[in-house]
Each structure stands twice: as C-alpha cells, then as structure tokens.
N, CA, C and O atoms as CSV, one atom per row, in Angstrom:
chain,resi,resn,atom,element,x,y,z
A,1,MET,N,N,17.908,24.160,-20.307
A,1,MET,CA,C,17.300,22.934,-19.665
A,1,MET,C,C,16.883,22.057,-20.726
A,1,MET,O,O,16.508,22.597,-21.767
A,2,PRO,N,N,16.881,20.763,-20.651
A,2,PRO,CA,C,16.513,20.020,-21.620
A,2,PRO,C,C,14.730,19.338,-21.147
A,2,PRO,O,O,14.340,18.933,-20.051
A,3,VAL,N,N,14.241,19.406,-22.010
A,3,VAL,CA,C,12.592,18.572,-21.222
A,3,VAL,C,C,12.975,17.524,-21.228
A,3,VAL,O,O,14.124,17.207,-21.536
A,4,GLN,N,N,11.676,16.421,-20.732
A,4,GLN,CA,C,12.471,15.188,-20.340
A,4,GLN,C,C,12.087,13.940,-21.307
A,4,GLN,O,O,12.013,12.725,-21.123
A,5,SER,N,N,11.869,14.830,-22.468
A,5,SER,CA,C,12.184,13.765,-23.782
A,5,SER,C,C,13.375,13.784,-24.573
A,5,SER,O,O,13.495,12.895,-25.416
A,6,GLU,N,N,14.651,14.997,-24.398
A,6,GLU,CA,C,15.508,15.518,-24.942
A,6,GLU,C,C,16.195,14.501,-23.899
A,6,GLU,O,O,16.658,13.509,-24.462
A,7,ARG,N,N,16.349,14.528,-22.615
A,7,ARG,CA,C,17.449,13.707,-22.066
A,7,ARG,C,C,17.658,12.286,-22.332
A,7,ARG,O,O,16.592,11.695,-22.504
A,8,PRO,N,N,18.633,11.603,-22.415
A,8,PRO,CA,C,19.236,11.063,-22.344
A,8,PRO,C,C,18.232,9.631,-21.273
A,8,PRO,O,O,17.699,9.636,-20.164
A,9,PRO,N,N,18.398,8.630,-22.322
A,9,PRO,CA,C,17.186,7.412,-21.337
A,9,PRO,C,C,17.842,7.363,-20.157
A,9,PRO,O,O,17.020,7.695,-19.303
A,10,GLN,N,N,19.028,7.095,-19.579
A,10,GLN,CA,C,19.170,6.850,-18.069
A,10,GLN,C,C,19.418,8.234,-17.146
A,10,GLN,O,O,19.750,8.261,-15.961
A,11,ALA,N,N,19.140,9.463,-18.102
A,11,ALA,CA,C,19.185,10.184,-16.866
A,11,ALA,C,C,17.263,10.722,-16.904
A,11,ALA,O,O,16.882,11.521,-16.049
A,12,ARG,N,N,16.644,10.384,-17.555
A,12,ARG,CA,C,14.934,9.881,-17.520
A,12,ARG,C,C,14.471,9.380,-16.526
A,12,ARG,O,O,13.617,9.868,-15.786
A,13,LYS,N,N,15.194,7.996,-16.402
A,13,LYS,CA,C,14.835,6.624,-15.245
A,13,LYS,C,C,15.228,7.653,-13.884
A,13,LYS,O,O,14.489,7.730,-12.903
A,14,ASN,N,N,16.275,8.271,-13.995
A,14,ASN,CA,C,16.380,8.725,-12.487
A,14,ASN,C,C,16.354,10.238,-12.091
A,14,ASN,O,O,16.915,10.730,-11.112
A,15,PHE,N,N,15.580,10.905,-13.057
A,15,PHE,CA,C,14.841,12.537,-12.983
A,15,PHE,C,C,14.402,12.589,-11.738
A,15,PHE,O,O,15.021,12.966,-10.744
A,16,ASP,N,N,13.035,12.099,-11.837
A,16,ASP,CA,C,12.157,12.142,-11.020
A,16,ASP,C,C,12.841,11.570,-9.384
A,16,ASP,O,O,12.309,11.853,-8.311
A,17,LYS,N,N,13.701,10.998,-9.483
A,17,LYS,CA,C,14.500,10.451,-7.840
A,17,LYS,C,C,15.260,11.708,-7.796
A,17,LYS,O,O,15.307,12.205,-6.670
A,18,ALA,N,N,15.752,12.228,-8.548
A,18,ALA,CA,C,16.223,13.314,-7.744
A,18,ALA,C,C,16.099,14.788,-7.869
A,18,ALA,O,O,16.740,15.752,-7.452
A,19,ASP,N,N,14.997,14.602,-8.626
A,19,ASP,CA,C,14.309,15.790,-8.470
A,19,ASP,C,C,13.376,15.905,-7.555
A,19,ASP,O,O,12.179,15.716,-7.771
A,20,LEU,N,N,14.099,16.367,-5.980
A,20,LEU,CA,C,13.214,16.241,-5.264
A,20,LEU,C,C,11.985,16.911,-4.736
A,20,LEU,O,O,11.081,16.431,-4.052
A,21,ASN,N,N,12.180,18.384,-5.300
A,21,ASN,CA,C,10.625,19.084,-4.750
A,21,ASN,C,C,9.885,19.556,-6.397
A,21,ASN,O,O,9.183,20.541,-6.628
A,22,SER,N,N,10.369,18.393,-7.436
A,22,SER,CA,C,9.514,18.126,-8.585
A,22,SER,C,C,9.152,19.734,-9.621
A,22,SER,O,O,8.188,19.949,-10.356
A,23,ASP,N,N,10.415,20.694,-9.276
A,23,ASP,CA,C,10.400,21.678,-10.212
A,23,ASP,C,C,10.479,20.940,-11.733
A,23,ASP,O,O,9.664,21.337,-12.566
A,24,GLY,N,N,11.143,20.202,-12.005
A,24,GLY,CA,C,12.025,20.100,-13.289
A,24,GLY,C,C,13.190,20.579,-13.656
A,24,GLY,O,O,13.687,20.690,-14.777
A,25,ILE,N,N,13.786,20.994,-12.070
A,25,ILE,CA,C,15.078,21.170,-12.469
A,25,ILE,C,C,15.750,20.357,-11.416
A,25,ILE,O,O,15.112,19.892,-10.472
A,26,ILE,N,N,17.001,20.186,-11.567
A,26,ILE,CA,C,17.533,19.622,-10.609
A,26,ILE,C,C,18.860,20.377,-10.221
A,26,ILE,O,O,19.805,20.574,-10.985
A,27,SER,N,N,18.758,20.816,-8.735
A,27,SER,CA,C,19.819,21.728,-8.591
A,27,SER,C,C,20.874,20.883,-7.443
A,27,SER,O,O,20.558,19.888,-6.791
A,28,ILE,N,N,22.430,21.729,-7.419
A,28,ILE,CA,C,23.505,21.095,-7.037
A,28,ILE,C,C,22.896,20.699,-5.671
A,28,ILE,O,O,22.989,19.472,-5.655
A,29,THR,N,N,22.500,20.978,-4.876
A,29,THR,CA,C,21.941,20.226,-3.684
A,29,THR,C,C,21.151,18.982,-3.850
A,29,THR,O,O,21.555,17.934,-3.346
A,30,GLU,N,N,19.955,19.043,-4.584
A,30,GLU,CA,C,19.575,18.061,-4.992
A,30,GLU,C,C,20.292,16.638,-5.533
A,30,GLU,O,O,20.035,15.495,-5.155
A,31,HIS,N,N,21.278,17.074,-6.543
A,31,HIS,CA,C,22.456,16.880,-6.973
A,31,HIS,C,C,23.152,15.665,-6.091
A,31,HIS,O,O,23.221,14.448,-6.260
A,32,ARG,N,N,23.722,16.735,-4.881
A,32,ARG,CA,C,24.940,15.792,-3.974
A,32,ARG,C,C,23.666,14.720,-3.050
A,32,ARG,O,O,24.056,13.582,-2.788
A,33,ALA,N,N,22.545,15.018,-2.698
A,33,ALA,CA,C,21.822,14.297,-1.973
A,33,ALA,C,C,21.310,13.324,-2.981
A,33,ALA,O,O,21.116,12.256,-2.400
A,34,PHE,N,N,21.034,13.251,-4.141
A,34,PHE,CA,C,20.462,11.680,-4.796
A,34,PHE,C,C,21.878,11.414,-4.639
A,34,PHE,O,O,21.940,10.551,-3.763
A,35,LEU,N,N,23.065,11.707,-5.035
A,35,LEU,CA,C,24.332,11.167,-5.116
A,35,LEU,C,C,25.130,10.137,-3.952
A,35,LEU,O,O,25.859,9.147,-4.027
A,36,GLN,N,N,24.425,11.148,-2.617
A,36,GLN,CA,C,25.168,10.361,-1.181
A,36,GLN,C,C,24.139,8.896,-0.856
A,36,GLN,O,O,24.385,7.803,-0.346
A,37,ARG,N,N,22.916,9.516,-1.430
A,37,ARG,CA,C,21.637,8.517,-1.250
A,37,ARG,C,C,22.171,6.882,-1.918
A,37,ARG,O,O,21.799,5.762,-1.567
A,38,GLY,N,N,23.357,7.356,-3.192
A,38,GLY,CA,C,23.687,6.144,-3.554
A,38,GLY,C,C,24.718,5.394,-3.073
A,38,GLY,O,O,24.818,4.174,-3.200
A,39,VAL,N,N,25.929,6.537,-2.203
A,39,VAL,CA,C,26.991,6.174,-1.756
A,39,VAL,C,C,26.337,5.345,-0.674
A,39,VAL,O,O,26.785,4.209,-0.517
A,40,ALA,N,N,25.228,5.795,0.182
A,40,ALA,CA,C,24.917,5.040,1.496
A,40,ALA,C,C,24.162,3.756,1.009
A,40,ALA,O,O,24.210,2.821,1.808
A,41,ALA,N,N,23.524,3.555,-0.069
A,41,ALA,CA,C,23.413,2.228,-0.780
A,41,ALA,C,C,24.472,1.426,-1.328
A,41,ALA,O,O,24.030,0.387,-1.818
A,42,ALA,N,N,25.873,1.568,-1.422
A,42,ALA,CA,C,26.582,0.878,-1.945
A,42,ALA,C,C,26.659,-0.111,-1.169
A,42,ALA,O,O,25.986,0.090,-0.158
A,43,PRO,N,N,27.570,-1.854,-1.182
A,43,PRO,CA,C,27.526,-2.472,-0.595
A,43,PRO,C,C,28.885,-2.254,0.452
A,43,PRO,O,O,29.577,-1.276,0.167
A,44,ALA,N,N,29.197,-2.833,1.287
A,44,ALA,CA,C,30.031,-2.439,2.677
A,44,ALA,C,C,31.378,-2.689,1.772
A,44,ALA,O,O,31.434,-3.001,0.583
A,45,PRO,N,N,32.508,-2.441,2.758
A,45,PRO,CA,C,33.612,-2.717,2.146
A,45,PRO,C,C,33.652,-4.382,2.191
A,45,PRO,O,O,32.839,-4.837,2.996
A,46,GLY,N,N,34.582,-5.552,1.357
A,46,GLY,CA,C,34.597,-6.525,1.479
A,46,GLY,C,C,33.618,-7.235,1.009
A,46,GLY,O,O,33.940,-8.397,0.761
A,47,LYS,N,N,32.167,-6.862,0.724
A,47,LYS,CA,C,31.241,-7.207,-0.089
A,47,LYS,C,C,31.226,-6.811,-1.147
A,47,LYS,O,O,30.853,-5.670,-0.871
A,48,LYS,N,N,31.338,-6.808,-2.272
A,48,LYS,CA,C,31.679,-6.590,-3.309
A,48,LYS,C,C,30.593,-6.494,-4.297
A,48,LYS,O,O,30.502,-7.677,-4.625
A,49,LYS,N,N,29.830,-5.951,-4.893
A,49,LYS,CA,C,28.432,-6.301,-5.900
A,49,LYS,C,C,29.166,-5.385,-7.152
A,49,LYS,O,O,29.564,-4.221,-7.115
A,50,GLY,N,N,29.190,-6.669,-8.601
A,50,GLY,CA,C,29.542,-6.305,-9.536
A,50,GLY,C,C,31.002,-5.889,-9.352
A,50,GLY,O,O,31.789,-6.404,-8.557
A,51,GLY,N,N,31.314,-4.644,-10.402
A,51,GLY,CA,C,32.747,-4.445,-11.097
A,51,GLY,C,C,33.623,-5.045,-11.603
A,51,GLY,O,O,33.014,-5.725,-12.429
A,52,PRO,N,N,34.873,-5.334,-11.718
A,52,PRO,CA,C,35.231,-5.970,-12.807
A,52,PRO,C,C,36.084,-7.226,-12.835
A,52,PRO,O,O,37.016,-7.144,-12.034
A,53,PRO,N,N,36.062,-7.895,-13.237
A,53,PRO,CA,C,36.700,-9.486,-12.735
A,53,PRO,C,C,37.957,-9.358,-12.358
A,53,PRO,O,O,38.705,-8.396,-12.533
A,54,ALA,N,N,38.186,-10.491,-11.769
A,54,ALA,CA,C,39.377,-10.612,-11.173
A,54,ALA,C,C,40.814,-10.847,-12.478
A,54,ALA,O,O,40.450,-11.481,-13.468
A,55,LEU,N,N,41.742,-10.557,-12.481
A,55,LEU,CA,C,42.615,-10.575,-13.426
A,55,LEU,C,C,42.815,-12.167,-13.445
A,55,LEU,O,O,42.594,-13.054,-12.620
A,56,PRO,N,N,43.386,-12.135,-14.889
A,56,PRO,CA,C,43.574,-14.184,-14.549
A,56,PRO,C,C,44.920,-14.055,-15.005
A,56,PRO,O,O,45.330,-13.270,-15.860
A,57,ALA,N,N,45.959,-15.403,-13.965
A,57,ALA,CA,C,46.751,-15.639,-13.665
A,57,ALA,C,C,47.774,-15.092,-14.481
A,57,ALA,O,O,48.667,-14.415,-13.970
A,58,GLU,N,N,47.719,-15.387,-16.077
A,58,GLU,CA,C,48.162,-14.967,-16.557
A,58,GLU,C,C,48.849,-13.290,-17.092
A,58,GLU,O,O,49.571,-13.017,-18.051
A,59,VAL,N,N,48.391,-12.603,-16.255
A,59,VAL,CA,C,48.048,-11.154,-16.513
A,59,VAL,C,C,48.863,-10.255,-15.621
A,59,VAL,O,O,48.141,-9.869,-14.701
A,60,VAL,N,N,50.193,-9.727,-15.524
A,60,VAL,CA,C,50.229,-8.946,-14.378
A,60,VAL,C,C,49.680,-7.348,-14.572
A,60,VAL,O,O,49.124,-6.847,-15.549
A,61,LYS,N,N,50.006,-6.809,-13.419
A,61,LYS,CA,C,49.053,-5.089,-13.700
A,61,LYS,C,C,50.304,-4.415,-12.700
A,61,LYS,O,O,50.618,-4.539,-11.516
A,62,SER,N,N,50.919,-3.491,-14.092
A,62,SER,CA,C,51.551,-2.373,-13.014
A,62,SER,C,C,50.965,-1.250,-13.304
A,62,SER,O,O,50.671,-0.690,-14.360
A,63,ALA,N,N,50.800,-0.931,-11.843
A,63,ALA,CA,C,49.684,0.294,-11.495
A,63,ALA,C,C,50.390,2.110,-11.138
A,63,ALA,O,O,51.163,2.284,-10.196
A,64,ASP,N,N,50.171,2.691,-11.598
A,64,ASP,CA,C,50.224,4.167,-10.956
A,64,ASP,C,C,52.171,4.464,-11.306
A,64,ASP,O,O,52.941,4.904,-10.452
A,65,ILE,N,N,52.581,4.073,-12.776
A,65,ILE,CA,C,53.368,4.409,-13.577
A,65,ILE,C,C,53.431,6.136,-13.732
A,65,ILE,O,O,52.397,6.556,-14.251
A,66,ASP,N,N,53.995,6.748,-13.537
A,66,ASP,CA,C,54.673,8.432,-13.741
A,66,ASP,C,C,55.500,8.364,-14.899
A,66,ASP,O,O,56.729,8.336,-14.956
A,67,TYR,N,N,54.478,8.335,-16.007
A,67,TYR,CA,C,54.929,8.912,-17.678
A,67,TYR,C,C,55.425,10.332,-17.880
A,67,TYR,O,O,56.134,10.505,-18.872
A,68,THR,N,N,55.183,11.320,-17.146
A,68,THR,CA,C,56.000,12.323,-17.320
A,68,THR,C,C,56.934,12.605,-16.070
A,68,THR,O,O,57.782,13.495,-16.148
A,69,GLY,N,N,56.839,12.135,-15.354
A,69,GLY,CA,C,57.829,12.514,-14.042
A,69,GLY,C,C,57.825,13.643,-13.403
A,69,GLY,O,O,58.914,14.128,-13.098
A,70,ASP,N,N,56.433,14.423,-13.003
A,70,ASP,CA,C,56.278,15.317,-12.397
A,70,ASP,C,C,55.548,15.120,-11.094
A,70,ASP,O,O,55.423,15.937,-10.181
A,71,GLY,N,N,55.032,13.733,-11.183
A,71,GLY,CA,C,54.144,12.866,-9.866
A,71,GLY,C,C,52.772,13.464,-9.667
A,71,GLY,O,O,52.247,13.445,-8.553
A,72,ASP,N,N,52.130,14.040,-10.809
A,72,ASP,CA,C,51.096,14.564,-11.244
A,72,ASP,C,C,50.282,13.264,-10.854
A,72,ASP,O,O,50.366,12.500,-11.816
A,73,SER,N,N,49.434,12.623,-9.715
A,73,SER,CA,C,48.270,11.931,-9.826
A,73,SER,C,C,47.840,11.438,-11.133
A,73,SER,O,O,47.828,10.318,-11.642
A,74,ARG,N,N,47.405,12.878,-11.620
A,74,ARG,CA,C,46.383,12.503,-12.991
A,74,ARG,C,C,47.044,11.996,-14.314
A,74,ARG,O,O,46.432,11.622,-15.315
A,75,GLN,N,N,48.750,12.062,-14.101
A,75,GLN,CA,C,49.238,11.442,-15.483
A,75,GLN,C,C,50.075,10.444,-14.556
A,75,GLN,O,O,51.267,10.500,-14.252
A,76,MET,N,N,48.916,9.343,-14.131
A,76,MET,CA,C,49.965,8.055,-14.343
A,76,MET,C,C,49.340,6.848,-14.920
A,76,MET,O,O,48.225,6.464,-14.566
A,77,LEU,N,N,50.036,6.270,-15.778
A,77,LEU,CA,C,49.102,4.736,-15.875
A,77,LEU,C,C,49.292,3.385,-15.417
A,77,LEU,O,O,49.828,2.958,-14.394
A,78,GLU,N,N,48.819,2.882,-16.249
A,78,GLU,CA,C,48.421,1.509,-15.421
A,78,GLU,C,C,48.535,0.347,-16.860
A,78,GLU,O,O,47.815,0.550,-17.838
A,79,LEU,N,N,49.389,-0.692,-16.831
A,79,LEU,CA,C,49.836,-1.365,-18.176
A,79,LEU,C,C,49.557,-2.739,-17.296
A,79,LEU,O,O,49.930,-3.163,-16.202
A,80,TYR,N,N,48.717,-3.197,-18.344
A,80,TYR,CA,C,48.424,-4.797,-17.928
A,80,TYR,C,C,48.990,-5.600,-19.213
A,80,TYR,O,O,48.616,-5.578,-20.386
A,81,LEU,N,N,50.182,-6.424,-18.475
A,81,LEU,CA,C,51.296,-7.160,-19.558
A,81,LEU,C,C,51.412,-9.016,-18.933
A,81,LEU,O,O,51.509,-9.472,-17.793
A,82,PRO,N,N,51.332,-9.801,-20.542
A,82,PRO,CA,C,51.123,-11.090,-20.092
A,82,PRO,C,C,52.410,-11.164,-19.434
A,82,PRO,O,O,53.366,-10.391,-19.379
A,83,THR,N,N,52.160,-12.370,-18.924
A,83,THR,CA,C,53.480,-13.055,-17.927
A,83,THR,C,C,54.283,-13.642,-18.816
A,83,THR,O,O,55.407,-13.891,-18.380
A,84,SER,N,N,54.077,-13.935,-19.888
A,84,SER,CA,C,54.827,-14.742,-20.955
A,84,SER,C,C,54.988,-14.076,-22.118
A,84,SER,O,O,55.574,-14.610,-23.059
C-alpha cells in the first residue's frame, strides 16, 4: 500500500474523503460508499453537467458496429464520419 506522498495527486485529493475510518487504507466497502456518494451527487437526468459537446452538423455518428460478428457488446465500434 503506497504512502500518501506516493499516491497520484488525484488520489491524494480524495483519499481522506474515501477513508471513512481513517486507518490509512480504503477498503472495498469504503470505496463503494465513496462511489455511491458520487452517484448521488450526479445531476438528474436531462440536467447535463459537463460531458462531451454536441456533434457538429457535418459529422455523423455510427454506433454499435459489430466488427467481429459475434454480438459481443465489448467489441462494438463507433465511427464519426464527415457527411460530405
């Protein structure tokens, strides 16, 4: 387990928030609770906060292209192509 100074800056920032019992280790229970708090703080559907910008009118997105032919959802492709 790395000490605080060895953790990446992003992990240092949130470590104390996730380590609920202050034992210096984030258990799976603490990790799940931390993630769940993030979900609870997320904006309501339809009230988007941040995220990717809308596609320009001259770009078409083709999503869920099965490039292996076996229907595996992990092997789907998204293409972003110009309209002209």
